[in-house]
C-alpha positions as CSV (number, residue, x, y, z in Angstrom):
1,M,37.1,67.7,325.7
2,I,40.4,65.9,325.4
3,Y,40.6,62.0,326.0
4,Q,44.2,60.9,326.9
5,E,46.2,57.9,328.2
6,N,44.3,55.1,326.6
7,E,43.0,57.0,323.5
8,A,39.5,56.3,324.4
9,K,36.8,58.2,322.4
10,A,33.4,59.6,323.1
11,G,31.0,56.6,323.4
12,T,33.8,54.1,324.6
13,C,32.4,51.9,327.3
14,I,34.4,51.5,330.6
15,P,35.0,47.8,331.2
16,S,33.1,45.9,333.7
17,G,33.9,45.9,337.4
18,R,33.7,48.6,340.1
19,A,34.3,52.0,338.3
20,A,34.9,55.3,339.9
21,L,35.1,58.7,338.5
22,V,37.5,61.2,340.2
23,T,37.4,65.0,339.5
24,G,40.6,66.7,340.1
25,G,42.4,63.3,340.0
26,A,45.6,64.8,338.9
27,G,46.1,66.8,341.9
28,F,47.8,66.1,345.3
29,I,45.1,63.9,347.0
30,G,43.2,62.9,343.8
31,S,46.4,61.2,342.3
32,H,47.1,59.3,345.5
33,L,43.5,58.0,345.4
34,V,44.0,57.0,341.7
35,D,47.0,55.0,342.6
36,R,45.1,53.2,345.4
37,L,42.0,52.4,343.2
38,L,44.0,51.1,340.3
39,R,46.0,48.9,342.7
40,E,42.5,47.5,343.9
41,G,41.6,46.7,340.3
42,W,38.9,49.6,339.9
43,Q,38.3,51.2,336.5
44,V,39.1,54.8,337.2
45,T,38.3,57.9,335.0
46,V,39.8,61.2,336.0
47,V,38.4,64.5,335.0
48,D,40.8,67.3,335.4
49,N,41.4,70.6,333.5
50,F,45.1,71.2,334.8
51,D,44.3,74.7,336.0
52,P,47.6,76.5,336.2
53,Y,47.3,77.6,339.8
54,Y,50.5,75.9,339.9
55,D,52.7,74.2,337.2
56,P,50.4,71.8,335.2
57,A,53.4,69.7,334.6
58,V,53.5,68.7,338.2
59,K,50.0,67.3,337.9
60,R,50.7,65.5,334.6
61,A,53.7,63.8,336.4
62,N,51.4,62.7,339.1
63,L,49.5,60.5,336.7
64,A,52.5,59.6,334.3
65,S,52.9,56.0,335.6
66,H,49.4,55.2,334.6
67,R,49.8,56.0,330.8
68,G,48.5,52.9,329.0
69,H,46.9,51.2,332.1
70,P,43.8,49.5,330.8
71,G,41.8,50.6,333.7
72,F,42.7,54.2,333.4
73,L,41.1,57.1,331.4
74,L,42.0,60.7,331.6
75,I,39.5,63.4,330.3
76,E,40.9,66.8,330.0
77,A,37.8,69.1,330.9
78,D,36.5,71.8,333.1
79,V,34.1,70.6,335.6
80,R,31.7,73.5,334.9
81,D,31.5,72.4,331.1
82,R,28.0,70.7,330.9
83,E,28.6,69.7,327.4
84,A,31.7,67.8,328.2
85,W,30.0,66.0,330.9
86,W,27.4,64.6,328.8
87,E,30.3,63.1,326.5
88,V,31.9,61.3,329.5
89,P,31.7,57.5,328.5
90,G,30.7,54.7,330.8
91,S,28.7,54.1,334.0
92,Y,30.1,54.4,337.6
93,D,29.6,53.2,341.1
94,V,30.9,56.3,342.7
95,I,32.1,59.9,342.0
96,V,34.7,61.4,344.1
97,H,34.6,65.1,343.5
98,L,37.9,66.7,344.5
99,A,38.1,69.2,341.7
100,A,38.1,73.0,343.1
101,R,39.9,76.1,343.2
102,P,42.3,75.9,346.2
103,G,43.8,78.7,348.4
104,V,42.3,80.8,351.1
105,R,44.3,83.9,350.5
106,A,43.8,83.7,346.6
107,S,40.0,83.6,347.0
108,L,40.1,87.0,348.7
109,E,41.3,88.4,345.3
110,D,38.5,86.5,343.2
111,P,35.5,85.4,345.3
112,E,33.4,85.3,342.1
113,G,35.6,82.8,340.4
114,Y,35.9,80.6,343.3
115,E,32.2,80.5,343.8
116,A,31.7,79.7,340.0
117,V,34.1,76.7,340.2
118,N,33.6,75.4,343.7
119,V,29.9,75.9,343.9
120,G,28.9,75.9,340.2
121,G,31.2,73.2,339.1
122,T,30.0,71.1,342.1
123,R,26.3,71.7,340.8
124,A,27.5,70.5,337.2
125,V,28.9,67.2,338.6
126,L,25.9,66.5,340.9
127,D,23.4,67.2,337.8
128,W,25.5,64.7,335.8
129,A,25.3,62.2,338.7
130,V,21.6,62.5,339.0
131,E,21.2,62.1,335.0
132,R,23.5,59.0,335.1
133,G,21.7,57.4,338.1
134,I,25.1,57.4,340.1
135,R,24.1,57.0,343.8
136,Q,27.4,57.4,345.6
137,F,28.9,61.0,345.7
138,V,31.9,61.7,347.8
139,H,32.8,65.3,348.0
140,A,36.0,67.0,349.2
141,S,35.2,69.7,351.7
142,S,37.5,71.4,354.1
143,S,38.4,72.2,357.8
144,S,37.8,75.8,356.5
145,V,34.1,75.5,356.9
146,Y,34.5,75.9,360.8
147,G,36.4,79.2,360.4
148,V,37.0,80.9,363.7
149,N,34.7,78.5,365.6
150,P,36.1,78.5,369.2
151,N,34.6,75.2,370.1
152,V,37.4,73.0,369.6
153,P,37.8,70.0,368.7
154,W,35.4,70.6,366.0
155,R,32.5,68.3,365.5
156,E,30.5,67.8,362.4
157,D,27.2,68.3,364.1
158,D,28.4,71.8,365.7
159,P,26.0,74.4,364.3
160,L,28.6,77.1,364.3
161,L,30.1,77.2,360.8
162,L,31.8,80.4,360.6
163,P,33.7,80.5,357.4
164,A,36.5,83.3,357.2
165,S,37.2,83.5,353.6
166,P,35.5,83.2,350.1
167,Y,37.1,79.8,349.7
168,A,35.6,78.5,353.1
169,R,32.1,79.9,352.2
170,T,32.3,78.0,348.9
171,K,32.9,74.7,350.8
172,V,29.8,75.6,353.1
173,Q,27.7,76.2,349.9
174,A,28.9,73.1,348.2
175,E,27.9,71.0,351.2
176,E,24.5,72.6,351.5
177,L,24.0,72.0,347.8
178,G,24.9,68.4,348.2
179,R,22.5,68.0,351.0
180,T,19.7,69.3,348.9
181,Y,20.4,66.8,346.0
182,A,20.6,64.1,348.5
183,E,17.0,65.0,349.7
184,Q,15.5,65.8,346.4
185,Y,17.2,63.1,344.1
186,G,18.1,60.1,346.3
187,L,21.8,60.3,345.8
188,R,24.1,59.5,348.7
189,F,26.3,62.5,349.4
190,I,29.3,62.3,351.7
191,A,31.3,65.5,352.5
192,L,34.9,64.9,353.7
193,R,36.3,67.9,355.7
194,F,40.0,67.5,355.1
195,F,42.3,68.9,357.8
196,S,45.8,70.4,356.6
197,V,46.7,67.5,354.4
198,Y,50.6,67.0,353.6
199,G,52.7,64.5,352.2
200,P,54.4,63.7,348.8
201,R,53.2,65.5,345.9
202,Q,51.7,68.4,348.1
203,R,51.1,71.8,346.3
204,P,54.2,73.8,345.9
205,D,52.6,76.6,347.6
206,L,51.6,74.9,350.8
207,A,53.8,75.3,354.0
208,F,55.4,72.0,354.3
209,T,56.8,71.9,350.7
210,K,57.6,75.6,350.3
211,F,59.3,75.6,353.6
212,A,61.3,72.5,353.0
213,R,62.4,73.7,349.5
214,R,63.4,76.9,350.9
215,M,65.3,75.6,353.9
216,L,67.2,73.1,351.7
217,A,68.3,76.0,349.5
218,G,69.4,78.2,352.3
219,E,66.5,80.7,351.7
220,P,64.5,82.3,354.5
221,I,60.8,80.9,355.1
222,P,57.8,83.3,355.1
223,V,56.2,82.9,358.6
224,Y,53.0,84.7,359.0
225,G,52.4,85.8,362.5
226,D,54.4,84.7,365.6
227,G,54.3,80.9,364.9
228,S,51.6,80.1,367.5
229,S,48.8,79.2,365.1
230,R,47.9,75.6,365.5
231,R,46.9,73.1,362.8
232,D,45.7,69.5,362.7
233,Y,48.2,68.3,360.2
234,T,47.1,65.0,358.5
235,Y,49.3,62.8,356.4
236,V,47.8,62.0,352.9
237,G,47.9,58.2,353.2
238,D,45.6,58.4,356.1
239,I,43.3,60.8,354.3
240,I,43.1,58.1,351.5
241,E,42.0,55.5,354.0
242,G,39.2,57.8,354.9
243,V,38.3,58.5,351.4
244,R,38.3,54.9,350.5
245,A,36.0,54.0,353.4
246,A,33.6,57.0,352.3
247,M,33.4,55.5,348.9
248,D,31.8,52.2,350.4
249,F,29.7,54.0,353.1
250,T,25.9,53.3,352.8
251,D,24.4,53.9,356.2
252,A,23.0,57.4,355.6
253,S,21.9,59.3,352.7
254,C,23.8,62.6,353.6
255,M,26.8,62.8,356.1
256,A,29.8,64.9,356.8
257,F,33.1,63.5,358.2
258,N,36.1,65.3,359.7
259,L,39.2,63.5,358.3
260,G,42.0,64.9,360.6
261,N,44.6,63.5,362.9
262,C,43.0,64.7,366.1
263,H,46.3,66.2,367.2
264,T,47.4,69.7,366.7
265,H,50.9,71.2,366.2
266,S,51.9,75.0,366.3
267,L,53.4,76.3,363.3
268,R,56.5,76.7,365.4
269,E,56.6,73.1,366.3
270,M,56.0,72.1,362.6
271,I,59.1,74.2,361.6
272,E,61.1,72.5,364.4
273,A,60.0,69.1,363.1
274,L,61.1,70.1,359.6
275,E,64.5,71.3,360.8
276,A,65.0,67.9,362.5
277,E,64.1,66.0,359.5
278,L,66.1,68.0,357.0
279,G,69.0,68.5,359.1
280,V,69.1,72.3,358.4
281,A,68.0,75.2,360.6
282,A,65.3,77.5,359.3
283,R,65.7,81.3,358.9
284,W,62.4,83.0,359.5
285,Q,61.1,85.9,357.3
286,R,58.5,87.4,359.7
287,L,55.3,88.7,358.1
288,P,52.0,90.1,359.3
289,E,49.2,87.6,359.9
290,Q,47.2,87.1,356.6
291,P,43.5,87.8,356.1
292,G,41.4,84.7,355.9
293,D,43.8,82.7,358.2
294,V,42.4,81.1,361.5
295,P,44.2,80.6,364.7
296,Q,43.7,76.9,364.8
297,T,42.2,73.8,363.3
298,W,41.4,70.7,365.4
299,A,39.3,67.7,364.3
300,D,37.1,65.6,366.3
301,I,37.2,62.3,364.4
302,T,34.8,60.2,366.7
303,R,32.2,60.0,363.9
304,A,34.7,58.9,361.2
305,E,36.3,56.5,363.7
306,R,32.9,54.9,364.5
307,L,31.2,54.9,361.1
308,L,34.2,54.7,358.6
309,G,36.7,52.8,360.7
310,Y,39.0,55.9,360.2
311,H,42.1,55.7,362.3
312,P,45.1,58.0,361.3
313,R,48.2,56.1,362.1
314,T,51.0,58.4,360.6
315,S,52.9,60.6,363.1
316,L,54.1,64.0,362.0
317,R,57.8,62.8,362.1
318,D,57.0,59.6,359.9
319,G,55.0,61.9,357.6
320,L,57.8,64.3,357.2
321,R,60.2,61.5,356.5
322,E,58.0,60.5,353.5
323,L,57.7,64.0,352.2
324,H,61.6,64.5,352.4
325,A,62.0,61.2,350.5
326,W,59.8,62.5,347.7
327,L,61.5,65.8,347.7
328,R,64.8,64.2,347.0
329,T,63.4,63.0,343.7
330,R,62.1,66.5,343.0
331,P,65.3,68.5,343.3
332,L,64.2,71.7,341.5
333,P,61.7,74.2,343.1
334,L,58.6,74.3,341.1
335,P,57.1,77.9,340.5
336,L,53.9,78.9,341.7
337,R,51.7,80.4,339.2
338,K,48.9,83.0,339.6
339,P,45.4,81.8,339.9
340,C,43.3,81.9,336.7
341,A,40.0,80.7,335.7
342,A,39.5,76.9,335.8
């Protein structure tokens, strides 16, 4: 285990006030959440192993502005490392568990590795929460749990969860695990099913960032299928609003929420919106559809609106403007690395 940023040592007490532990806090969504919590005056501990699925320097840059912040502690550790967990200092009001191995296609090549991290790692964090008496556990799930379910828009109480990849299956298993812990140990488990999140700091292998960089460089973009697949694209700022609300939610011991935009766009429409924002035409490299991909995602957000006060407000046009502004500060492409053990 490596402690960084404020040079805290094992046994150091987290200062008083509301305290959150965020796993995967150096990543895309996690770093935005850390920004928000520190602005609100929270004490924030991040646990991240900087897995080289993509360049770890990108994730370190996400947290660079918090170096030396008195309310920030970074612990470099693998969520599966139970010995490391027992050394984590302080007490916490809430855990936000975002750490996971991402990527539908990559999970087809290493299903055992994905289960070890996304299910086994979640179990290790849940065990630690029970040991420390932490009641609020917010878990990052995924729209992938719905798989090829034809009943759209997808509702959280739909009994048809049809995961189409090992990654999606691990997300279903993690939700089931959390439900068991809520029943047996009395913690509150909130599963947030994220829908196609995009915005500044997005992983370099995901479509928005990858397409934008290639288009700006005059390179073709890889398009799987005919461009008709549809996604419920959701801006990261709206997602963070939902996560914050879930951190304060106390009306049920176990609950799943869709965090999406409740509006779909085809891949072709997304590319056209990127063309309009970037001012360049895309050149398509047509490729066959990929195993594990689903034809559409679409969130029914009625439950999140009613119980969390969640109301996504960012249009695709406005979200792409923010993404483009961020890309201007990151002019060089960032290489995608092959997945490895977390």
